[in-house]
Every structure is written in C-alpha cells, then in structure tokens.
LOMI-291733 format. One line per 10 residues: for each residue x, y, z of N, C-alpha, C. Coordinates in pm, whole numbers, padded with zeros to 5 digits. Layout:
% LOMI-291733
X,Y,Z,X,Y,Z,X,Y,Z  ...
END
This chain:
% LOMI-291733
00147,02859,02389,00150,02764,02276,00210,02832,02153  00266,02751,02067,00314,02802,01940,00305,02690,01838  00320,02729,01712,00318,02633,01602,00190,02551,01599  00077,02616,01627,-00051,02549,01612,-00099,02565,01469  -00196,02485,01431,-00253,02493,01298,-00402,02522,01311  -00446,02627,01253,-00588,02660,01254,-00650,02607,01126  -00751,02522,01140,-00814,02459,01025,-00964,02485,01034  -01015,02573,00949,-01156,02607,00956,-01190,02658,01095  -01282,02591,01161,-01326,02632,01293,-01263,02550,01404  -01154,02480,01375,-01087,02400,01476,-00941,02439,01482
-00879,02411,01595,-00735,02430,01605,-00674,02298,01650  -00575,02254,01574,-00504,02131,01609,-00380,02174,01686  -00369,02131,01810,-00261,02179,01895,-00150,02076,01894  -00036,02114,01840,00075,02021,01834,00122,01990,01975  00157,01863,01997,00201,01818,02127,00090,01739,02194  -00026,01802,02214,-00137,01731,02275,-00232,01672,02172  -00220,01717,02047,-00308,01670,01941,-00455,01682,01982  -00488,01793,02046,-00625,01814,02089,-00699,01897,01986  -00832,01892,01994,-00916,01968,01904,-01002,02059,01989  -01008,02184,01955,-01087,02275,02035,-01131,02394,01954
-01200,02489,02016,-01245,02609,01946,-01126,02685,01891  -01144,02741,01776,-01035,02814,01713,-01009,02943,01789  -00884,02971,01809,-00845,03098,01868,-00756,03170,01771  -00680,03264,01821,-00587,03334,01734,-00482,03236,01685  -00443,03252,01561,-00339,03166,01507,-00207,03207,01567  -00142,03115,01639,-00022,03149,01714,00095,03070,01657  00208,03134,01646,00330,03064,01613,00371,03070,01468  00287,03124,01381,00333,03149,01246,00307,03041,01146  00221,02945,01175,00186,02847,01073,00072,02900,00988  00043,02831,00879,-00056,02881,00785,-00196,02844,00829
-00291,02931,00798,-00432,02901,00824,-00493,02842,00699  -00585,02750,00718,-00652,02687,00605,-00791,02745,00593  -00819,02804,00477,-00949,02866,00453,-01053,02760,00422  -01178,02800,00430,-01285,02710,00389,-01353,02645,00507  -01462,02577,00479,-01541,02513,00582,-01498,02368,00593  -01428,02334,00700,-01378,02199,00717,-01429,02143,00848  -01435,02012,00858,-01476,01947,00981,-01382,01835,01015  -01381,01795,01140,-01292,01691,01186,-01372,01564,01209  -01330,01454,01148,-01399,01328,01163,-01297,01217,01173  -01296,01147,01284,-01206,01033,01299,-01060,01070,01290
-01026,01193,01329,-00887,01233,01327,-00843,01290,01195  -00932,01296,01097,-00898,01350,00967,-00978,01476,00942  -00919,01570,00873,-00988,01694,00841,-01039,01682,00698  -01170,01684,00683,-01229,01664,00551,-01292,01795,00504  -01256,01842,00385,-01319,01964,00335,-01464,01938,00296  -01555,02024,00340,-01694,02013,00297,-01717,02087,00166  -01632,02183,00141,-01639,02249,00011,-01501,02304,-00019  -01475,02324,-00143,-01345,02377,-00183,-01342,02526,-00157  -01232,02572,-00098,-01222,02714,-00065,-01213,02796,-00192  -01277,02910,-00189,-01280,02994,-00308,-01149,03068,-00330
-01079,03095,-00222,-00962,03183,-00236,-00833,03121,-00184  -00830,02988,-00171,-00707,02927,-00125,-00683,02954,00022  -00561,02985,00060,-00530,03005,00201,-00436,03123,00216  -00421,03166,00341,-00330,03274,00372,-00214,03220,00453  -00096,03260,00424,00018,03223,00507,00033,03326,00618  00061,03277,00739,00071,03368,00853,00203,03444,00853  00304,03389,00789,00427,03466,00774,00499,03417,00649  00609,03482,00620,00677,03454,00494,00743,03318,00494  00754,03256,00613,00819,03127,00619,00730,03011,00581  00603,03036,00557,00510,02930,00523,00464,02944,00379
00390,02844,00331,00345,02852,00193,00202,02802,00184  00132,02846,00083,-00001,02791,00059,-00023,02788,-00092  -00122,02711,-00132,-00152,02694,-00274,-00289,02754,-00302  -00291,02865,-00369,-00419,02931,-00399,-00505,02840,-00485  -00634,02846,-00460,-00729,02771,-00540,-00754,02631,-00490  -00676,02585,-00392,-00701,02454,-00334,-00760,02475,-00195  -00784,02366,-00127,-00845,02379,00005,-00755,02455,00099  -00625,02436,00087,-00536,02513,00172,-00409,02437,00197  -00314,02502,00262,-00187,02436,00289,-00129,02487,00418  -00052,02400,00479,00025,02438,00596,00164,02380,00577
00267,02459,00599,00403,02409,00583,00480,02429,00712  00578,02344,00732,00649,02355,00859,00741,02476,00858  00756,02536,00975,00853,02643,00991,00989,02581,01011  01090,02654,00979,01226,02605,01002,01261,02629,01148  01206,02545,01234,01225,02561,01377,01347,02481,01422  01416,02533,01521,01532,02462,01573,01489,02332,01639  01373,02332,01702,01320,02213,01767,01231,02138,01669  01275,02022,01616,01196,01953,01515,01062,01904,01567  01047,01892,01699,00919,01846,01751,00809,01948,01731  00845,02071,01690,00744,02174,01670,00708,02190,01523
00758,02102,01440,00729,02115,01298,00602,02039,01262  00526,02098,01177,00409,02031,01120,00407,02060,00972  00386,01958,00893,00380,01979,00750,00246,01930,00697  00183,02009,00616,00066,01965,00543,00073,02026,00404  -00010,01979,00316,-00007,02029,00180,-00148,02051,00131  -00159,02108,00014,-00293,02140,-00035,-00365,02016,-00084  -00494,02028,-00093,-00579,01918,-00136,-00656,01961,-00259  -00655,01877,-00358,-00728,01910,-00481,-00865,01845,-00475  -00961,01914,-00411,-01100,01870,-00400,-01111,01730,-00341  -01013,01693,-00260,-01017,01559,-00201,-01016,01568,-00048
-00900,01542,00012,-00896,01527,00157,-00764,01578,00210  -00769,01653,00320,-00647,01697,00387,-00617,01599,00497  -00503,01537,00490,-00470,01432,00584,-00372,01486,00686  -00414,01490,00808,-00330,01530,00918,-00317,01414,01014  -00219,01418,01106,-00209,01311,01205,-00339,01298,01283  -00368,01177,01327,-00491,01153,01401,-00498,01241,01524  -00615,01300,01549,-00631,01383,01667,-00717,01314,01772  -00751,01188,01749,-00831,01115,01847,-00750,00996,01896  -00685,01011,02008,-00617,00899,02071,-00473,00880,02029  -00425,00954,01930,-00286,00936,01888,-00195,01019,01975
-00080,00964,02014,00012,01040,02098,00086,01144,02018  00152,01233,02088,00224,01340,02021,00335,01287,01931  00383,01166,01959,00491,01111,01879,00451,01092,01734  00318,01086,01707,00274,01070,01569,00272,01201,01494  00298,01312,01561,00290,01440,01492,00396,01445,01383  00354,01470,01262,00448,01473,01150,00464,01341,01082  00396,01235,01128,00411,01104,01066,00304,01076,00963  00211,01168,00945,00096,01139,00859,00135,01134,00712  00054,01064,00638,00063,01070,00493,-00022,01187,00449  00033,01274,00368,-00037,01396,00331,-00070,01394,00182
-00187,01446,00149,-00233,01447,00011,-00200,01579,-00053  -00144,01574,-00166,-00096,01695,-00231,-00177,01727,-00356  -00132,01832,-00428,-00199,01874,-00550,-00212,01759,-00648  -00326,01757,-00717,-00351,01660,-00823,-00341,01516,-00774  -00371,01496,-00646,-00376,01360,-00594,-00243,01303,-00553  -00134,01374,-00581,-00003,01319,-00547,00014,01316,-00396  00066,01205,-00345,00092,01195,-00203,00229,01253,-00171  00241,01301,-00048,00371,01343,00001,00392,01279,00136  00508,01218,00155,00535,01154,00281,00611,01249,00372  00577,01243,00499,00647,01320,00600,00701,01220,00700
00832,01206,00705,00893,01100,00783,00963,01161,00902  00887,01195,01002,00941,01263,01118,00878,01205,01243  00947,01112,01306,00899,01053,01430,00974,01125,01542  00905,01210,01616,00974,01298,01710,00984,01240,01850  00903,01138,01882,00909,01072,02011,00887,00923,01991  00936,00839,02082,00906,00696,02071,00756,00673,02078  00706,00571,02008,00562,00543,02012,00520,00495,02150  00390,00506,02178,00334,00465,02306,00223,00365,02282  00190,00289,02387,00078,00195,02378,-00051,00272,02352  -00133,00222,02263,-00262,00284,02234,-00351,00184,02161
-00481,00212,02158,-00576,00125,02089,-00685,00212,02028  -00756,00153,01935,-00867,00221,01869,-00975,00119,01840  -01098,00147,01881,-01210,00056,01858,-01297,00107,01743  -01343,00012,01661,-01439,00045,01557,-01539,-00070,01545  -01666,-00039,01562,-01771,-00141,01557,-01837,-00137,01420  -01843,-00253,01357,-01910,-00268,01228,-02004,-00387,01239  -02134,-00356,01244,-02230,-00463,01262,-02206,-00536,01392  -02192,-00669,01382,-02173,-00752,01500,-02027,-00769,01538  -01937,-00701,01468,-01794,-00718,01488,-01733,-00590,01545  -01643,-00608,01641,-01564,-00497,01691,-01420,-00516,01648
-01367,-00418,01577,-01227,-00419,01536,-01149,-00331,01633  -01038,-00382,01684,-00955,-00308,01778,-00813,-00303,01722  -00771,-00183,01684,-00633,-00164,01639,-00546,-00143,01761  -00429,-00209,01762,-00341,-00209,01877,-00200,-00171,01833  -00145,-00069,01894,-00009,-00031,01860,00092,-00127,01921  00189,-00168,01841,00303,-00245,01891,00431,-00163,01879  00418,-00033,01848,00534,00055,01834,00579,00068,01691  00709,00057,01670,00765,00070,01536,00915,00084,01542  00977,00077,01425,01124,00078,01415,01166,00168,01300  01282,00228,01314,01345,00300,01203,01420,00201,01114
01388,00205,00986,01448,00117,00886,01546,00197,00800  01645,00131,00742,01725,00199,00640,01634,00242,00525  01643,00366,00486,01554,00416,00382,01569,00337,00253  01691,00293,00223,01714,00219,00099,01641,00085,00098  01614,00027,00215,01543,-00100,00221,01398,-00083,00176  01340,00033,00205,01200,00058,00170,01189,00131,00036  01273,00232,00016,01260,00318,-00102,01368,00293,-00207  01437,00180,-00197,01549,00153,-00287,01511,00143,-00433  01385,00114,-00464,01342,00102,-00603,01277,00228,-00657  01273,00332,-00575,01217,00460,-00621,01323,00534,-00701
01294,00575,-00823,01394,00647,-00903,01428,00781,-00841  01544,00837,-00876,01586,00965,-00815,01482,01076,-00830  01417,01082,-00946,01317,01189,-00963,01197,01168,-00872  01163,01041,-00844,01055,01013,-00751,01092,01050,-00609  01216,01018,-00571,01262,01053,-00437,01260,01203,-00416  01296,01279,-00521,01293,01425,-00511,01150,01476,-00507  01067,01421,-00591,00927,01465,-00598,00854,01446,-00466  00882,01334,-00398,00814,01304,-00273,00897,01340,-00150  01013,01400,-00173,01098,01443,-00062,01123,01327,00034  01165,01213,-00022,01186,01094,00059,01315,01106,00140
01318,01048,00260,01439,01053,00342,01549,00970,00280  01672,01013,00297,01784,00941,00239,01847,00840,00332  01825,00855,00464,01896,00770,00559,01806,00666,00625  01695,00710,00683,01612,00615,00756,01465,00655,00752  01381,00558,00780,01236,00576,00773,01174,00500,00888  01087,00566,00964,01013,00499,01072,00890,00430,01013  00876,00301,01042,00757,00226,01004,00681,00186,01129  00552,00219,01137,00472,00178,01252,00436,00031,01245  00420,-00029,01362,00371,-00166,01374,00235,-00159,01445  00130,-00198,01377,-00004,-00196,01434,-00072,-00330,01405
-00136,-00387,01505,-00200,-00517,01493,-00350,-00503,01506  -00423,-00602,01454,-00569,-00598,01455,-00624,-00713,01537  -00717,-00679,01627,-00790,-00777,01706,-00936,-00773,01662  -00995,-00892,01646,-01134,-00903,01599,-01217,-00966,01711  -01316,-00893,01758,-01407,-00948,01860,-01543,-00974,01796  -01585,-01099,01804,-01718,-01137,01757,-01780,-01225,01866  -01880,-01171,01934,-01934,-01244,02048,-01827,-01258,02154  -01806,-01383,02200,-01705,-01409,02302,-01569,-01444,02243  -01562,-01453,02111,-01437,-01492,02046,-01348,-01371,02022  -01221,-01385,02055,-01120,-01281,02031,-01012,-01338,01941
-01006,-01286,01818,-00909,-01333,01719,-00804,-01226,01697  -00680,-01257,01725,-00569,-01165,01708,-00493,-01200,01581  -00467,-01099,01499,-00390,-01120,01377,-00244,-01085,01404  -00159,-01188,01414,-00017,-01178,01444,00006,-01142,01591  00131,-01155,01635,00162,-01139,01777,00266,-01031,01803  00298,-00952,01702,00387,-00838,01723,00535,-00873,01717  00615,-00771,01746,00760,-00778,01725,00838,-00819,01848  00774,-00825,01964,00851,-00848,02085,00952,-00736,02104  01071,-00770,02146,01174,-00668,02173,01264,-00641,02052  01212,-00664,01934,01291,-00641,01812,01350,-00499,01807
01275,-00401,01855,01321,-00262,01848,01372,-00208,01979  01404,-00297,02074,01449,-00252,02206,01586,-00314,02239  01696,-00261,02194,01707,-00141,02110,01698,-00175,01961  01676,-00072,01880,01663,-00093,01736,01792,-00135,01668  01907,-00109,01733,02035,-00144,01672,02049,-00294,01648  01978,-00375,01725,01992,-00519,01704,01926,-00562,01573  01834,-00480,01523,01773,-00509,01393,01846,-00437,01281  01870,-00307,01300,01932,-00225,01195,02038,-00136,01259  02161,-00186,01269,02267,-00108,01333,02300,00017,01253  02349,00118,01326,02400,00238,01261,02299,00347,01236
02171,00324,01270,02068,00426,01253,02041,00496,01386  01971,00607,01378,01929,00678,01498,01800,00612,01547  01810,00537,01656,01696,00461,01704,01633,00521,01830  01651,00649,01849,01590,00711,01967,01438,00703,01963  01379,00690,01845,01233,00680,01835,01185,00539,01805  01276,00441,01802,01235,00302,01783,01192,00243,01916  01078,00179,01916,01031,00110,02037,00927,00008,01995  00940,-00114,02048,00843,-00219,02017,00799,-00287,02148  00728,-00399,02132,00676,-00476,02245,00568,-00398,02321  00486,-00326,02246,00377,-00249,02305,00242,-00318,02289
00240,-00437,02229,00113,-00504,02205,00039,-00535,02335  00107,-00596,02430,00040,-00631,02555,-00003,-00506,02632  00082,-00403,02646,00032,-00280,02709,-00088,-00219,02637  -00091,-00228,02504,-00206,-00176,02430,-00331,-00259,02458  -00315,-00391,02464,-00427,-00478,02497,-00482,-00446,02637  -00391,-00433,02733,-00434,-00405,02869,-00503,-00270,02878  -00453,-00172,02802,-00518,-00041,02800,-00660,-00051,02745  -00682,-00147,02655,-00815,-00170,02598,-00902,-00258,02688  -00849,-00299,02803,-00925,-00381,02896,-00928,-00529,02861  -00827,-00576,02787,-00824,-00715,02743,-00698,-00782,02797
-00715,-00894,02863,-00602,-00972,02913,-00552,-01066,02804  -00420,-01083,02789,-00370,-01175,02685,-00427,-01315,02695  -00462,-01358,02816,-00519,-01492,02834,-00658,-01508,02775  -00723,-01396,02741,-00856,-01403,02681,-00853,-01434,02532  -00738,-01414,02467,-00728,-01437,02323,-00739,-01587,02297  -00836,-01627,02214,-00854,-01770,02189,-00811,-01814,02049  -00792,-01719,01956,-00745,-01753,01822,-00636,-01654,01782  -00527,-01704,01727,-00422,-01619,01670,-00398,-01664,01527  -00409,-01570,01435,-00382,-01596,01293,-00246,-01535,01259  -00157,-01614,01205,-00025,-01566,01164,-00027,-01540,01014
-00019,-01413,00975,-00023,-01380,00833,00106,-01419,00762  00218,-01406,00831,00348,-01453,00782,00445,-01444,00898  00563,-01504,00881,00651,-01525,00995,00771,-01432,00999  00755,-01307,00954,00860,-01208,00973,00866,-01164,01119  00981,-01116,01166,00998,-01086,01309,00898,-00988,01367  00853,-00888,01288,00758,-00791,01343,00617,-00850,01355  00600,-00974,01311,00470,-01041,01320,00471,-01160,01415  00588,-01220,01437,00596,-01337,01528,00697,-01318,01639  00769,-01207,01641,00872,-01186,01744,00815,-01174,01884  00685,-01145,01895,00622,-01134,02026,00553,-01262,02070
00590,-01374,02013,00525,-01501,02049,00552,-01539,02194  00675,-01513,02242,00716,-01555,02375,00753,-01435,02461  00736,-01450,02592,00777,-01343,02682,00923,-01361,02722  00970,-01284,02817,01112,-01286,02856,01152,-01421,02916  01056,-01496,02966,01084,-01630,03023,01053,-01740,02923  01038,-01706,02796,01009,-01801,02689,00876,-01874,02709  00780,-01805,02769,00644,-01858,02781,00556,-01793,02675  00458,-01866,02625,00366,-01810,02527,00293,-01690,02586  00295,-01579,02513,00225,-01458,02558,00074,-01479,02555  00028,-01563,02462,-00116,-01592,02449,-00136,-01741,02474
-00134,-01781,02601,-00127,-01924,02635,-00254,-02002,02606  -00366,-01935,02589,-00493,-02005,02568,-00540,-02001,02424  -00454,-01957,02335,-00493,-01942,02195,-00458,-02065,02114  -00538,-02087,02008,-00502,-02182,01904,-00453,-02100,01785  -00350,-02150,01718,-00281,-02072,01614,-00307,-02131,01477  -00308,-02044,01376,-00327,-02087,01238,-00229,-02012,01150  -00166,-02085,01058,-00069,-02028,00963,-00074,-02111,00835  -00034,-02053,00724,-00032,-02127,00597,00074,-02237,00602  00038,-02353,00551,00132,-02464,00542,00259,-02422,00468  00242,-02349,00359,00358,-02310,00279,00450,-02218,00357
00393,-02129,00438,00476,-02039,00520,00552,-02118,00625  00485,-02208,00690,00548,-02292,00792,00663,-02372,00730  00636,-02436,00618,00737,-02521,00555,00859,-02440,00512  00835,-02321,00460,00948,-02240,00415,01043,-02208,00529  00991,-02154,00638,01078,-02110,00747,01143,-02226,00820  01075,-02338,00825,01135,-02453,00893,01248,-02517,00811  01252,-02487,00682,01356,-02545,00597,01436,-02438,00523  01421,-02312,00560,01479,-02202,00483,01631,-02210,00478  01684,-02180,00361,01828,-02176,00336,01865,-02032,00302  01950,-01968,00384,01986,-01828,00355,02039,-01806,00214
02100,-01907,00155,02159,-01891,00022,02054,-01880,-00087  01929,-01916,-00054,01826,-01915,-00158,01727,-01800,-00139  01761,-01703,-00057,01668,-01592,-00030,01639,-01516,-00158  01512,-01486,-00180,01474,-01412,-00299,01474,-01262,-00279  01457,-01216,-00156,01447,-01072,-00129,01587,-01014,-00109  01634,-00940,-00209,01771,-00890,-00205,01798,-00805,-00081  01703,-00722,-00044,01725,-00631,00068,01728,-00702,00202  01683,-00827,00206,01679,-00900,00333,01790,-01003,00348  01874,-01020,00247,01972,-01129,00253,02067,-01115,00370  02104,-00992,00403,02194,-00971,00515,02129,-00995,00649
01996,-01007,00651,01923,-01026,00777,01859,-01164,00785  01885,-01250,00686,01806,-01372,00677,01831,-01468,00793  01954,-01474,00843,01979,-01564,00955,01896,-01523,01077  01886,-01392,01101,01802,-01343,01211,01655,-01374,01184  01611,-01355,01060,01472,-01384,01026,01439,-01531,01049  01528,-01619,01006,01504,-01763,01021,01502,-01802,01168  01598,-01752,01246,01604,-01787,01388,01479,-01742,01462  01433,-01618,01432,01313,-01567,01498,01190,-01648,01459  01178,-01678,01330,01061,-01754,01283,01059,-01894,01343  01172,-01962,01343,01174,-02100,01393,01146,-02106,01543
01199,-02011,01618,01173,-02010,01762,01024,-01991,01788  00962,-01899,01715,00820,-01873,01734,00735,-01993,01691  00767,-02050,01577,00686,-02160,01526,00705,-02287,01608  00827,-02312,01652,00850,-02427,01740,00764,-02419,01866  00746,-02296,01917,00673,-02278,02042,00525,-02312,02029  00470,-02311,01908,00326,-02338,01890,00302,-02470,01818  00406,-02553,01807,00395,-02674,01726,00282,-02766,01771  00251,-02765,01899,00147,-02854,01947,00008,-02796,01945  -00007,-02671,01899,-00138,-02605,01902,-00161,-02521,01778  -00118,-02571,01664,-00129,-02494,01540,-00202,-02574,01434
-00280,-02504,01352,-00342,-02561,01233,-00274,-02502,01111  -00233,-02588,01019,-00169,-02544,00895,-00272,-02551,00783  -00298,-02438,00719,-00400,-02432,00615,-00335,-02436,00477  -00406,-02495,00384,-00351,-02514,00251,-00377,-02395,00159  -00489,-02330,00176,-00524,-02220,00087,-00631,-02134,00150  -00716,-02078,00068,-00820,-01990,00117,-00926,-02072,00191  -00949,-02039,00316,-01050,-02111,00391,-01095,-02033,00513  -01217,-02063,00558,-01271,-01999,00677,-01205,-02061,00799  -01155,-01975,00890,-01086,-02023,01009,-01164,-01995,01136  -01267,-01913,01127,-01359,-01883,01237,-01483,-01823,01172
-01596,-01822,01241,-01717,-01766,01178,-01694,-01624,01128  -01715,-01606,00996,-01699,-01475,00934,-01557,-01431,00911  -01458,-01518,00936,-01317,-01482,00920,-01250,-01584,00830  -01186,-01535,00725,-01117,-01622,00631,-00972,-01581,00618  -00887,-01678,00590,-00750,-01650,00546,-00746,-01667,00395  -00687,-01569,00327,-00680,-01570,00182,-00535,-01560,00139  -00493,-01646,00051,-00354,-01651,00008,-00316,-01527,-00073  -00208,-01461,-00030,-00156,-01343,-00101,-00003,-01354,-00106  00051,-01453,-00175,00195,-01477,-00173,00273,-01371,-00248  00400,-01363,-00215,00491,-01270,-00280,00582,-01204,-00179
00523,-01132,-00082,00604,-01073,00024,00679,-01184,00097  00609,-01288,00136,00668,-01418,00169,00592,-01522,00090  00645,-01643,00085,00585,-01743,-00002,00447,-01786,00046  00423,-01777,00179,00294,-01817,00232,00217,-01703,00295  00245,-01581,00253,00176,-01465,00311,00025,-01478,00290  -00050,-01443,00396,-00196,-01449,00391,-00254,-01316,00436  -00369,-01281,00380,-00444,-01169,00436,-00570,-01224,00502  -00627,-01144,00592,-00744,-01186,00667,-00864,-01109,00615  -00972,-01179,00581,-01094,-01112,00538,-01200,-01134,00646  -01269,-01026,00681,-01363,-01027,00792,-01499,-00983,00741
-01599,-01068,00753,-01735,-01033,00717,-01796,-00958,00835  -01838,-00834,00812,-01887,-00750,00922,-01992,-00653,00869  -02110,-00656,00928,-02212,-00559,00892,-02247,-00555,00745  -02248,-00670,00680,-02282,-00675,00539,-02171,-00633,00445  -02051,-00614,00496,-01937,-00578,00412,-01817,-00663,00449  -01711,-00649,00371,-01588,-00721,00398,-01478,-00622,00435  -01412,-00650,00546,-01296,-00573,00589,-01173,-00658,00564  -01068,-00596,00511,-00946,-00669,00478,-00831,-00626,00568  -00769,-00723,00634,-00639,-00700,00699,-00534,-00753,00603  -00465,-00660,00536,-00373,-00702,00429,-00232,-00725,00480
-00209,-00708,00610,-00079,-00733,00670,00030,-00658,00594  00126,-00730,00532,00236,-00664,00461,00222,-00675,00309  00099,-00689,00262,00078,-00687,00118,00138,-00560,00057  00128,-00449,00130,00196,-00326,00093,00247,-00265,00224  00370,-00213,00224,00431,-00169,00349,00440,-00018,00362  00399,00055,00258,00400,00201,00266,00297,00255,00168  00222,00357,00207,00117,00410,00117,00169,00457,-00018  00294,00496,-00027,00349,00541,-00155,00335,00433,-00262  00345,00306,-00220,00344,00197,-00317,00203,00157,-00359  00103,00220,-00301,-00033,00206,-00354,-00048,00296,-00475
00007,00415,-00466,00003,00508,-00578,00103,00470,-00687  00216,00410,-00647,00320,00369,-00743,00360,00224,-00715  00278,00127,-00756,00311,-00013,-00729,00445,-00056,-00789  00486,00009,-00896,00610,-00030,-00964,00734,00003,-00882  00719,00083,-00777,00833,00119,-00692,00843,00032,-00568  00765,-00070,-00557,00759,-00148,-00434,00899,-00194,-00391  00924,-00204,-00261,01060,-00228,-00211,01110,-00368,-00239  01241,-00381,-00229,01307,-00509,-00258,01308,-00598,-00134  01197,-00606,-00063,01189,-00692,00055,01088,-00804,00033  01042,-00818,-00092,00950,-00926,-00126,01029,-01046,-00176
00994,-01164,-00128,01067,-01284,-00168,01045,-01318,-00315  00925,-01289,-00365,00896,-01307,-00507,00835,-01177,-00556  00919,-01087,-00607,00874,-00951,-00641,00767,-00951,-00749  00782,-01036,-00850,00684,-01039,-00957,00548,-01085,-00909  00547,-01189,-00828,00421,-01240,-00774,00358,-01137,-00680  00440,-01074,-00596,00389,-00973,-00503,00324,-00858,-00578  00387,-00814,-00687,00333,-00703,-00765,00198,-00739,-00825  00187,-00858,-00881,00060,-00900,-00942,-00050,-00911,-00837  -00017,-00969,-00721,-00116,-00984,-00614,-00161,-00848,-00563  -00067,-00756,-00546,-00101,-00621,-00498,-00198,-00552,-00593
-00165,-00552,-00720,-00247,-00480,-00816,-00389,-00537,-00823  -00400,-00669,-00817,-00534,-00730,-00818,-00611,-00687,-00694  -00542,-00684,-00580,-00613,-00646,-00458,-00650,-00498,-00460  -00562,-00412,-00505,-00595,-00269,-00509,-00722,-00245,-00592  -00729,-00310,-00709,-00847,-00293,-00794,-00971,-00347,-00725  -00959,-00458,-00659,-01071,-00519,-00587,-01120,-00431,-00472  -01026,-00384,-00391,-01063,-00300,-00276,-01127,-00170,-00321  -01074,-00112,-00429,-01131,00013,-00479,-01272,-00010,-00533  -01292,-00120,-00605,-01425,-00148,-00661,-01527,-00171,-00550  -01484,-00231,-00439,-01575,-00260,-00328,-01588,-00143,-00231
-01502,-00044,-00246,-01493,00064,-00146,-01477,00004,-00007  -01391,-00096,00003,-01377,-00175,00125,-01290,-00105,00228  -01318,-00134,00354,-01232,-00088,00463,-01111,-00180,00469  -00992,-00119,00478,-00866,-00193,00471,-00781,-00158,00592  -00719,-00260,00650,-00622,-00241,00758,-00487,-00291,00710  -00381,-00212,00735,-00247,-00253,00697,-00151,-00237,00814  -00068,-00335,00835,00024,-00338,00949,00112,-00213,00957  00156,-00164,00841,00245,-00048,00837,00178,00077,00779  00051,00071,00748,-00016,00180,00677,-00071,00283,00774  00017,00371,00827,-00028,00476,00917,-00103,00585,00841
-00157,00682,00914,-00141,00697,01058,-00232,00604,01137  -00197,00582,01264,-00278,00500,01352,-00423,00549,01347  -00520,00462,01336,-00520,00317,01360,-00500,00231,01237  -00440,00284,01131,-00404,00205,01014,-00525,00150,00940  -00637,00218,00948,-00758,00181,00874,-00784,00284,00766  -00825,00239,00650,-00854,00332,00542,-00917,00261,00424  -00921,00333,00315,-00974,00278,00191,-00875,00304,00077  -00875,00215,-00018,-00792,00229,-00137,-00884,00274,-00249  -00856,00389,-00306,-00943,00446,-00409,-00869,00453,-00542  -00944,00438,-00649,-00886,00453,-00781,-00847,00598,-00802
-00727,00618,-00856,-00680,00753,-00884,-00605,00752,-01017  -00675,00785,-01123,-00614,00776,-01255,-00585,00631,-01289  -00461,00605,-01329,-00422,00470,-01365,-00374,00388,-01246  -00373,00448,-01128,-00327,00377,-01010,-00429,00396,-00898  -00383,00392,-00774,-00472,00397,-00660,-00412,00489,-00554  -00487,00511,-00448,-00436,00595,-00341,-00495,00551,-00208  -00416,00565,-00102,-00457,00532,00033,-00526,00652,00097  -00647,00628,00149,-00721,00732,00218,-00754,00684,00358  -00677,00727,00458,-00707,00687,00597,-00846,00735,00638  -00910,00657,00724,-01044,00693,00769,-01044,00717,00919
END
C-alpha cells in the first residue's frame, strides 16, 4: 500500500476506503496529530491538537496549531492523490469511509482554516450504485446514488470572482456533480423524491460535449434500489421537485415504460405549466439557454408519461403523512423542497435549492443556472438561516459527499455545509 492517511488511531486506506488499526504511515502523506474518531465516514476531532501535525516528507504540508493537515503528493497517478486541509476547532472532512466507492476519493468538501471551505474536484473513477440507510424515529431515509456528470466549470462557478476561484482552487475546465436521490420509508409507504437522470450521462457528451467524460455515469438509481433490496414496483409515491433532466430523465426505461409503474406522482402546478408551454426564447437562466431545447424535450416526455396519474399542487401542502412539499421557486419557477417529519424533527430534502456547498458559504456567487436568480437567492438565504436555527438534517441532490446528508451551520455572516 502507499499514499495512506493516518488519522489519530485510524488509517484511511485509499482505494478501498477502509478503516482499520493504525500502522506505519506508508507512502509519504501527512499524519494528523490529536485524538480523533471516525463517525459516519467523517473524522471528527475530539480535542484540538496541541502541536499541529507532522509532515511525512517535504512534499506535504501541515498547519501548526490546528487539528492537522494532509496534502496530496504530486503523484503521476492521480488516483493516488488525497487532499485534506487543517481544521480550526471544527471538523476534518474526508471522503466517506462507510459504503462509498473508491471513485469518491478526492471528491469531498474539505474544511480549511478559519472555516473557509476548499473544494477538491477529482473524480478518479466512474460512480457506482450504492445506498445509505438512516433511521430517524418512525422514518427510514435511504440515499440512493444515481451517478453523476462532469459539467463545464463555468456553468457552476461562472459567477465566482477571479480571487475567489484562486482562493478555493476551483477547476477551470470541468466539475463533477454527484446525483443522489432520497427515498422515504414510513410503514409500508415508499416515497421517492425524483426519478433520476436516466441515460443523461451515458455518454456525457450528449449533455456537455467537449469535456472529459470518462468519469460521467448515470442511470444508477434502479441498481442502487435493488442493492438496497427494493424493487421499483414497490414505490407507491413519487414527488417531482422540478423537471430538470437529472430529476426526471429516469422516468422511462429503454422501452419507454414507466420505471415506477405503481406510483402516483406529484409536482407543482407552476412547474408543470412552465415546461408544457416553455419557450426557449424566454429562458431566464443564461447558462442554460444553449441547452433549453434538450431540457424542454426531456421534461415534456417525462411529464406526458405520467399525465394520467399525477396530482398538481398549488403551494405548500401535505402530500403523504408527515411529508410536505414546500414552494422554493427560483432555480425553476415551480421548484419544491420536501419536508419530512421524523422523530420529532424536520428533515429537509432541498433538491437543487443549492447545487454546490461553496454557495452555502458564499450565496452571492450562486451559478447562473437559476431561472430567477434574484428569487433563488432570497429563498436560499431564508432557508439557510432557518436550517441553521433548527440545526436540521438536510439532504441535497448535489451536496456530496455521499450520502448527501448534513447540516447547515451559521458561520460568521454566512453559513457552511457540514456533512454528517
């Protein structure tokens, strides 16, 4: 083995993402000092290290006085790189070590000095089918991977100023965004939020030509469901948060049959009306104008397929016991988030209310893929404040690392994403 990371009394082994007894530090990465423990795939400091960390060789770096740091070596094989940064009395975020495949190595959001986040955009292998269960009271939440696609970096980070791009070391060409869906089990009822991307990323060039799509792969929702022991025919409710291709592209199989044939569907009336009458010339999202014909065709095909089994909701309302749809317009005109009452608390599936953790810390940099940018910004900020005040559990379609569950915490004048 090489390029392992020793963290307190555990060793995270790159490739297998396993956790085991610490051995000799092999491969030249930095060791993290202090007493740390592993919980839910995250390494949480129990106390701040008194002396910072030691670098195993001159090619790595650490920040004295913080919990510790690990930096990637300049290896010829990028699959052997791991990047982490120091934590200022908060949390060291590493890729999930429970159930996440090796392809997620290097995809984590990392917390840096003084609360600043640093993104690491390195998808070294195509994503694989996977699931994660979390029980809260009488509700079981099941996160399901649908894969992900490489996007043009300018589509996501186009509003980040040059100094911000440098500060966060943002990629200039492309960015991998994960697609993860949420299934809610309450008693015998199975409620699925959105139906995934279908073959949108197979190959990725059909969505975003000219990028390196060796790590793009979608249509993993059904394999993830089957891995969790759930047949698509068991799903009885499907909630459509909005009709973008990564949320409705998986409505039909290769023979144009409904993937979830026994489900009843619910979507906002305003979302339905928009896509059924959408005019490419009136698109509000500048970054999506070149893709709008594809967006409209995908949305209409999916919505036409459920026309005889859909409920159109006007606003905030309960759609199943303990499950509500709440209007959060801006990303699309009828975008909805799902609120789930579970174990005396509320869990939020915010779908695409925010598409990257960076925009929780810097809402003003949000990407130009929102149909109404001003409305989206106002809705986001209200929700961030609300979620932080409630210390609520939050699920986001693109908010990795898998299983895309975390909390939004107040951090100075803004907020920050803390995966759980």
